[in-house]
Backbone as CSV, one residue per row, in Angstrom:
resi,resn,N_x,N_y,N_z,CA_x,CA_y,CA_z,C_x,C_y,C_z
1,MET,-33.788,127.272,-181.367,-34.472,128.234,-180.531,-35.308,129.116,-181.458
2,GLY,-36.593,129.193,-181.211,-37.477,130.000,-182.033,-37.278,131.473,-181.777
3,VAL,-37.613,132.276,-182.769,-37.445,133.717,-182.664,-38.245,134.269,-181.492
4,THR,-39.427,133.747,-181.273,-40.273,134.263,-180.201,-39.754,133.888,-178.816
5,LYS,-38.915,132.877,-178.717,-38.403,132.428,-177.427,-37.104,133.125,-177.032
6,SER,-36.395,133.731,-177.958,-35.098,134.322,-177.633,-35.222,135.473,-176.645
7,ASP,-36.383,136.092,-176.567,-36.547,137.203,-175.629,-36.659,136.730,-174.182
8,LEU,-36.724,135.420,-173.969,-36.750,134.875,-172.617,-35.357,134.850,-171.984
9,PHE,-34.339,135.060,-172.800,-32.962,134.937,-172.353,-32.235,136.263,-172.485
10,THR,-31.118,136.393,-171.774,-30.355,137.638,-171.834,-29.664,137.748,-173.186
11,ALA,-29.241,138.953,-173.486,-28.496,139.182,-174.731,-27.225,138.344,-174.746
12,GLU,-26.569,138.236,-173.596,-25.341,137.440,-173.507,-25.626,135.960,-173.749
13,GLN,-26.709,135.445,-173.194,-27.064,134.036,-173.403,-27.368,133.775,-174.876
14,ASN,-28.086,134.667,-175.509,-28.384,134.513,-176.935,-27.109,134.590,-177.772
15,GLN,-26.214,135.506,-177.414,-24.965,135.654,-178.159,-24.083,134.408,-178.003
16,LEU,-23.977,133.890,-176.796,-23.209,132.662,-176.576,-23.785,131.493,-177.370
17,ALA,-25.106,131.380,-177.405,-25.744,130.297,-178.150,-25.457,130.407,-179.648
18,LEU,-25.514,131.615,-180.181,-25.212,131.806,-181.602,-23.753,131.478,-181.906
19,LEU,-22.856,131.904,-181.024,-21.439,131.593,-181.220,-21.200,130.086,-181.138
20,ALA,-21.840,129.431,-180.182,-21.688,127.981,-180.059,-22.182,127.291,-181.324
21,LYS,-23.236,127.809,-181.913,-23.755,127.240,-183.160,-22.725,127.382,-184.283
22,ALA,-22.021,128.503,-184.298,-20.993,128.709,-185.326,-19.862,127.699,-185.187
23,PHE,-19.600,127.242,-183.958,-18.546,126.262,-183.706,-19.036,124.827,-183.851
24,ALA,-20.302,124.631,-184.166,-20.924,123.311,-184.096,-20.671,122.419,-185.307
25,HIS,-19.757,122.782,-186.167,-19.438,121.924,-187.310,-17.925,121.778,-187.410
26,PRO,-17.439,120.551,-187.555,-15.989,120.353,-187.595,-15.291,121.072,-188.746
27,ALA,-15.986,121.278,-189.858,-15.370,122.005,-190.972,-15.090,123.453,-190.577
28,ARG,-15.984,124.057,-189.808,-15.764,125.439,-189.359,-14.607,125.511,-188.379
29,ILE,-14.503,124.522,-187.525,-13.368,124.477,-186.601,-12.072,124.346,-187.400
30,ALA,-12.065,123.477,-188.397,-10.879,123.294,-189.239,-10.522,124.580,-189.977
31,ILE,-11.529,125.293,-190.454,-11.287,126.569,-191.143,-10.665,127.567,-190.174
32,LEU,-11.223,127.673,-188.977,-10.691,128.615,-187.990,-9.255,128.252,-187.607
33,GLN,-8.981,126.967,-187.419,-7.627,126.538,-187.080,-6.654,126.847,-188.218
34,TYR,-7.091,126.639,-189.450,-6.232,126.932,-190.598,-5.952,128.431,-190.682
35,LEU,-6.979,129.250,-190.474,-6.779,130.701,-190.512,-5.855,131.161,-189.387
36,ALA,-5.969,130.549,-188.221,-5.090,130.905,-187.105,-3.641,130.536,-187.416
37,LYS,-3.466,129.423,-188.087,-2.116,128.936,-188.417,-1.476,129.774,-189.524
38,THR,-2.262,130.110,-190.539,-1.702,130.772,-191.723,-1.850,132.286,-191.703
39,LYS,-2.632,132.806,-190.778,-2.924,134.241,-190.626,-3.885,134.760,-191.687
40,SER,-3.990,134.132,-192.822,-4.985,134.487,-193.834,-4.951,133.425,-194.927
41,CYS,-5.969,133.408,-195.756,-5.981,132.466,-196.869,-6.994,132.902,-197.911
42,VAL,-6.870,132.316,-199.067,-7.827,132.492,-200.148,-8.717,131.260,-200.145
43,ASN,-9.978,131.450,-200.440,-10.969,130.387,-200.411,-10.474,129.109,-201.089
44,GLY,-9.849,129.219,-202.236,-9.367,128.053,-202.976,-8.349,127.241,-202.193
45,THR,-7.565,127.903,-201.359,-6.591,127.205,-200.517,-7.298,126.274,-199.550
46,LEU,-8.424,126.718,-199.017,-9.188,125.894,-198.084,-9.744,124.649,-198.763
47,VAL,-10.136,124.785,-200.012,-10.652,123.628,-200.756,-9.563,122.568,-200.839
48,GLN,-8.344,122.973,-201.151,-7.224,122.027,-201.230,-6.870,121.476,-199.851
49,GLU,-6.866,122.329,-198.848,-6.463,121.938,-197.494,-7.459,120.977,-196.843
50,LEU,-8.751,121.256,-196.979,-9.771,120.472,-196.287,-10.369,119.352,-197.129
51,GLY,-10.232,119.460,-198.435,-10.774,118.422,-199.300,-12.285,118.462,-199.453
52,LEU,-12.876,119.600,-199.138,-14.325,119.769,-199.305,-14.610,120.537,-200.587
53,ALA,-15.825,120.445,-201.060,-16.226,121.144,-202.275,-16.199,122.655,-202.060
54,GLN,-15.953,123.384,-203.121,-15.922,124.849,-203.082,-17.206,125.417,-202.486
55,ALA,-18.338,124.886,-202.904,-19.625,125.389,-202.410,-19.773,125.145,-200.910
56,THR,-19.297,124.022,-200.437,-19.372,123.698,-199.005,-18.488,124.644,-198.201
57,ILE,-17.276,124.853,-198.670,-16.357,125.788,-198.005,-16.973,127.185,-197.968
58,SER,-17.527,127.618,-199.082,-18.136,128.953,-199.155,-19.282,129.095,-198.155
59,GLN,-20.077,128.065,-198.005,-21.194,128.093,-197.061,-20.667,128.244,-195.628
60,HIS,-19.638,127.497,-195.281,-19.072,127.592,-193.934,-18.401,128.944,-193.704
61,LEU,-17.714,129.445,-194.713,-17.102,130.771,-194.596,-18.166,131.840,-194.377
62,ARG,-19.284,131.716,-195.069,-20.368,132.682,-194.918,-20.916,132.659,-193.486
63,GLU,-21.094,131.460,-192.931,-21.564,131.334,-191.541,-20.594,132.028,-190.580
64,LEU,-19.308,131.766,-190.759,-18.304,132.356,-189.875,-18.228,133.874,-190.051
65,LYS,-18.372,134.316,-191.283,-18.334,135.756,-191.558,-19.579,136.442,-191.008
66,ASP,-20.737,135.820,-191.163,-21.977,136.393,-190.633,-21.909,136.576,-189.124
67,MET,-21.205,135.677,-188.432,-21.032,135.788,-186.979,-19.935,136.783,-186.616
68,GLY,-19.217,137.270,-187.622,-18.151,138.231,-187.366,-16.852,137.595,-186.915
69,LEU,-16.751,136.261,-186.981,-15.551,135.570,-186.524,-14.390,135.706,-187.497
70,ILE,-14.721,135.909,-188.776,-13.685,136.115,-189.792,-14.052,137.341,-190.625
71,LYS,-13.046,137.846,-191.320,-13.248,138.963,-192.244,-12.736,138.530,-193.608
72,GLY,-13.280,139.132,-194.639,-12.821,138.834,-195.986,-12.601,140.109,-196.769
73,SER,-11.526,140.127,-197.537,-11.261,141.274,-198.395,-11.066,140.775,-199.821
74,ILE,-11.631,141.512,-200.755,-11.573,141.121,-202.160,-10.227,141.543,-202.741
75,GLU,-9.569,140.574,-203.368,-8.298,140.821,-204.050,-8.421,140.249,-205.454
76,GLY,-8.737,141.110,-206.406,-8.978,140.650,-207.769,-10.251,139.836,-207.817
77,VAL,-10.137,138.580,-208.250,-11.305,137.700,-208.329,-11.396,136.776,-207.115
78,SER,-10.491,136.931,-206.161,-10.465,136.076,-204.979,-10.834,136.866,-203.733
79,ILE,-11.247,136.143,-202.712,-11.502,136.748,-201.410,-10.494,136.172,-200.426
80,ASN,-9.769,137.064,-199.765,-8.770,136.677,-198.786,-9.407,136.758,-197.402
81,TYR,-9.400,135.663,-196.651,-10.036,135.603,-195.341,-8.999,135.621,-194.234
82,CYS,-9.386,136.202,-193.103,-8.549,136.186,-191.902,-9.466,136.247,-190.679
83,LEU,-8.893,135.931,-189.523,-9.654,136.012,-188.273,-9.944,137.463,-187.939
84,ASN,-11.095,137.735,-187.367,-11.467,139.064,-186.904,-11.031,139.168,-185.436
85,VAL,-9.855,139.731,-185.207,-9.228,139.735,-183.884,-10.116,140.408,-182.843
86,GLU,-10.759,141.506,-183.190,-11.609,142.208,-182.228,-12.759,141.320,-181.752
87,LYS,-13.364,140.612,-182.670,-14.472,139.719,-182.316,-13.972,138.563,-181.454
88,TRP,-12.771,138.065,-181.739,-12.238,136.950,-180.966,-11.984,137.335,-179.522
89,GLU,-11.616,138.577,-179.291,-11.427,139.035,-177.915,-12.757,138.992,-177.165
90,LEU,-13.845,139.392,-177.825,-15.174,139.326,-177.227,-15.599,137.878,-176.994
91,VAL,-15.381,137.024,-177.987,-15.740,135.607,-177.879,-15.012,134.975,-176.691
92,GLN,-13.721,135.238,-176.593,-12.939,134.682,-175.495,-13.467,135.166,-174.150
93,SER,-13.784,136.439,-174.071,-14.299,137.004,-172.827,-15.642,136.381,-172.449
94,LEU,-16.534,136.234,-173.406,-17.852,135.648,-173.142,-17.743,134.203,-172.664
95,PHE,-16.971,133.400,-173.379,-16.850,131.994,-172.997,-16.060,131.827,-171.704
96,ASN,-15.016,132.625,-171.507,-14.280,132.552,-170.240,-15.192,132.895,-169.067
97,GLY,-16.051,133.893,-169.248,-16.995,134.255,-168.195,-17.938,133.108,-167.862
98,LEU,-18.438,132.446,-168.902,-19.324,131.298,-168.698,-18.585,130.162,-167.994
99,PHE,-17.403,129.827,-168.494,-16.639,128.723,-167.905,-16.228,129.039,-166.471
100,ASP,-15.852,130.280,-166.211,-15.492,130.675,-164.848,-16.691,130.513,-163.910
101,GLN,-17.856,130.947,-164.380,-19.071,130.830,-163.577,-19.380,129.357,-163.271
102,LEU,-19.266,128.514,-164.278,-19.544,127.086,-164.090,-18.507,126.437,-163.179
103,THR,-17.251,126.799,-163.367,-16.185,126.240,-162.534,-16.337,126.680,-161.084
104,ASP,-16.627,127.965,-160.887,-16.808,128.472,-159.523,-17.966,127.762,-158.830
105,SER,-19.032,127.526,-159.554,-20.204,126.880,-158.976,-19.873,125.447,-158.548
106,CYS,-19.154,124.733,-159.385,-18.856,123.336,-159.080,-17.675,123.170,-158.126
107,SER,-16.794,124.150,-158.056,-15.630,124.005,-157.176,-16.011,124.080,-155.696
108,SER,-17.191,124.611,-155.423,-17.635,124.698,-154.028,-18.132,123.346,-153.510
109,GLY,-18.179,122.351,-154.388,-18.606,121.023,-153.996,-20.117,120.847,-154.003
110,ASP,-20.821,121.842,-154.515,-22.290,121.776,-154.524,-22.858,121.074,-155.746
111,CYS,-22.016,120.657,-156.670,-22.513,119.970,-157.863,-22.901,118.539,-157.509
112,CYS,-23.833,117.993,-158.260,-24.309,116.635,-157.968,-23.321,115.577,-158.401
């Protein structure tokens, strides 16, 4: 979606699209699942867990952090990552609203 076209859509539609983009890579999903399971981790742990290169993991972590889905705190020479619970509540609310709207529309039998 081009920068000039985003103004054609609501803020919520743009936000949902950006969040969906953050979920659009299986490595990011794996990172999020690992963080949910372990409650936090150090970047190096993800390299061992996922079997991807350090640079690749760092790139995916940056994408997730830029979207606010995870937080990182510096501990010595390492960065400890965890899920950003406040953001996840918003994400859940946004997607639930979308899914509810779609389900309500199709449950009336008006879908093709």
